[in-house]
C-alpha positions in Angstrom: 51.6 52.1 -96.7 54.7 54.3 -96.4 56.5 54.3 -93.1 55.1 56.3 -90.2 55.0 60.1 -90.6 55.7 60.5 -86.9 58.6 58.1 -87.1 60.1 60.2 -89.8 59.7 63.3 -87.7 60.9 61.8 -84.4 64.0 60.4 -86.1 65.3 63.9 -86.5 65.7 64.0 -82.7 65.8 60.3 -81.5 67.2 57.0 -82.6 64.0 55.0 -82.6 63.9 51.4 -81.6 62.2 48.9 -83.8 59.3 48.4 -81.4 58.8 52.2 -81.3 58.7 52.3 -85.1 56.2 49.5 -85.4 54.0 51.1 -82.7 53.9 54.4 -84.7 53.2 52.5 -88.0 50.2 50.8 -86.4 49.0 54.0 -84.9 48.8 55.6 -88.4 47.3 52.7 -90.3 44.2 54.6 -91.3 44.7 57.2 -94.1 42.3 59.7 -95.6 42.5 62.0 -98.6 40.7 65.4 -98.7 40.6 68.0 -101.5 41.5 71.6 -100.9 38.9 73.5 -98.8 37.4 70.5 -97.1 36.7 70.9 -93.4 38.4 68.0 -91.8 37.0 68.7 -88.4 34.4 71.4 -87.6 34.7 73.7 -84.7 32.8 72.3 -81.6 32.3 69.0 -83.3 33.0 65.8 -81.3 36.8 65.4 -81.0 37.3 61.7 -81.4 40.4 61.7 -83.6 43.7 63.5 -84.1 45.6 63.6 -87.4 49.1 63.5 -88.8 49.6 65.4 -92.1 51.2 63.1 -94.7 50.9 65.4 -97.7 49.7 68.9 -98.2 48.8 71.6 -95.6 46.1 71.9 -93.0 45.2 74.9 -90.9 43.5 75.4 -87.5 41.0 78.3 -87.3 38.2 79.7 -85.2 35.2 81.8 -86.3 34.6 84.9 -84.2 31.2 86.3 -83.3 31.4 89.1 -85.9 32.0 86.5 -88.7 35.8 87.1 -89.0 38.0 84.0 -89.1 41.4 83.7 -87.3 43.8 81.1 -88.5 45.8 80.0 -85.5 48.2 77.4 -86.8 49.5 75.8 -90.0 50.1 72.1 -90.0 52.7 71.0 -92.5 53.8 67.4 -93.6 54.8 65.2 -90.7 53.0 67.4 -88.1 50.0 66.7 -85.9 46.7 68.5 -86.3 43.7 68.4 -84.0 45.7 67.4 -80.9 44.1 70.3 -79.0 41.0 68.1 -79.0 42.6 65.8 -76.5 41.7 68.4 -73.8 38.0 68.0 -74.2 35.2 66.1 -76.0 34.6 69.0 -78.5 37.0 70.4 -81.0 38.1 73.9 -79.9 39.2 74.8 -83.5 38.2 73.8 -87.0 40.7 72.0 -89.2 40.6 72.8 -93.0 42.6 71.5 -95.9 44.6 74.4 -97.2 45.7 72.2 -100.2 44.7 68.8 -101.3 45.9 66.7 -98.3 46.5 63.2 -97.2 46.2 62.6 -93.4 46.8 59.7 -91.2 43.9 59.3 -88.7 44.5 58.3 -85.1 41.6 57.5 -82.7 42.1 59.2 -79.3 41.5 55.9 -77.6 44.5 54.4 -79.4 46.8 56.8 -77.5 46.1 55.2 -74.1 48.3 52.2 -74.7 51.0 54.5 -76.1 51.5 56.1 -72.6 51.9 52.8 -70.9 53.7 50.7 -73.5 55.9 53.3 -75.2 56.4 56.2 -72.7 59.3 57.7 -74.7 57.1 58.1 -77.8 54.3 59.5 -75.6 56.7 62.0 -74.0 57.9 63.1 -77.5 54.3 63.8 -78.5 53.9 65.9 -75.3 57.1 67.7 -76.0 56.2 68.6 -79.5 52.7 69.8 -78.3 54.5 72.1 -75.9 56.7 73.4 -78.7 53.6 74.3 -80.7 52.1 76.0 -77.6 55.2 78.2 -77.3 55.1 78.9 -81.1 51.4 79.9 -80.8 52.4 82.4 -78.1 55.0 83.8 -80.5 52.3 84.2 -83.1 50.0 85.9 -80.6 52.8 88.4 -79.7 53.5 89.0 -83.3 49.9 89.7 -84.2 49.3 91.9 -81.1 52.5 93.9 -81.0 54.4 94.0 -84.3 54.0 95.7 -87.6 52.3 94.2 -90.7 55.6 93.8 -92.4 57.0 91.9 -89.4 53.9 89.6 -89.2 54.2 88.6 -92.9 58.0 88.1 -92.5 57.3 85.9 -89.5 54.9 83.7 -91.4 57.4 83.2 -94.2 60.4 82.5 -92.0 58.4 80.0 -89.8 57.2 78.0 -92.9 60.7 78.0 -94.3 62.4 76.7 -91.2 59.8 74.0 -90.6 59.9 72.8 -94.2 63.7 72.9 -94.2 63.8 70.7 -91.1 61.7 68.1 -93.1 64.0 68.5 -96.1 61.3 70.2 -98.1 62.9 73.7 -98.7 65.6 73.3 -101.4 67.5 76.5 -102.1 65.5 78.4 -99.5 62.4 78.1 -101.7 59.0 77.2 -100.3 55.5 76.8 -101.7 53.0 79.3 -100.4 49.6 77.8 -101.5 47.6 80.1 -99.1 45.4 82.8 -100.6 46.1 86.4 -99.6 42.8 86.2 -97.6 44.1 83.2 -95.7 47.5 84.8 -95.1 45.5 87.8 -93.8 43.5 85.6 -91.5 46.7 84.2 -90.1 48.3 87.5 -89.6 45.4 89.8 -88.6 45.6 91.8 -91.9 43.4 92.5 -94.9 44.2 90.8 -98.2 45.1 94.2 -99.6 47.6 94.8 -96.8 49.1 91.4 -97.2 49.7 92.1 -100.9 51.3 95.4 -100.1 53.7 93.8 -97.5 54.7 91.0 -99.8 55.6 93.5 -102.5 57.5 95.5 -99.9 59.6 92.5 -98.8 60.3 91.7 -102.5 61.3 95.3 -103.2 63.7 95.2 -100.3 65.4 92.2 -101.8 64.4 89.9 -99.0 62.2 87.5 -100.9 61.3 86.7 -104.5 57.9 85.4 -105.6 57.2 83.2 -108.7 54.1 81.1 -109.5 52.9 80.5 -106.0 56.4 80.0 -104.5 58.6 82.2 -102.4 62.3 82.2 -102.3 64.0 83.7 -99.3 67.0 85.7 -100.4 68.2 87.2 -97.1 67.0 84.9 -94.3 69.0 86.7 -91.6 67.4 90.1 -92.3 64.0 88.6 -92.7 64.2 86.7 -89.4 65.4 89.9 -87.7 62.4 91.8 -89.1 60.1 88.9 -87.9 61.6 88.7 -84.4 61.6 85.0 -85.2 62.8 82.3 -82.8 63.0 78.8 -84.2 61.3 76.8 -81.4 61.9 73.5 -83.2 65.7 73.9 -83.5 66.9 72.8 -80.1 64.7 70.5 -78.1 65.5 69.5 -74.5 65.3 65.7 -74.7 67.1 65.1 -71.3 63.9 64.4 -69.4 62.5 61.8 -71.8 62.2 58.2 -70.6 65.0 55.8 -71.7 64.8 54.0 -75.0 63.2 50.6 -74.8 65.6 47.6 -74.4 66.1 45.7 -77.6 64.2 42.4 -77.7 
């Protein structure tokens, strides 16, 4: 198995000790592949596992009483999915494979030892969960109080900066494997409106689209239109427990 996905991500912020790395590798020892469109976890299903995305994209969503779907979050390589299920015994959101995906599966019970034996790693998981909570509030404000153009711009900038942090956005170019309907479900727009806004951003010289990929031409202007704040850029690590002493 490749090294831990979480270790790769945490190493952007921390110098991990060998015991911490080995703990994360063991935590992610179970791997699962799912083709695009597979429901990894159904809404209201028993929440016994959380997932780390190794390859591909996953999204969280909920189905409303009128049959409409709201996509709440995208989970990109190296990121957690399903951690909201830690709060209860039922999954509050569904998890669906937006592309073919490979995920690492973590049993909830396996996290108990993490909090006692590796408190710095456990604290890092909590910190990243709070970052996602703030980012979700940003998306709520965007959908509720900004224009359609701003919402689509915000989605693109957010994906770009998260993939760039992982080294997966060469030349400011990103994949966009979501359908226009899925983008609409993530931004509160119809598929027709999404198409119109994508064309407008391209006509303004902010992005270029080719074969399911988007290249961001003017990131500064696009981020301004999106009112985007990069919540992952500067994390406060000052309160984390100290690194474990070398053995």
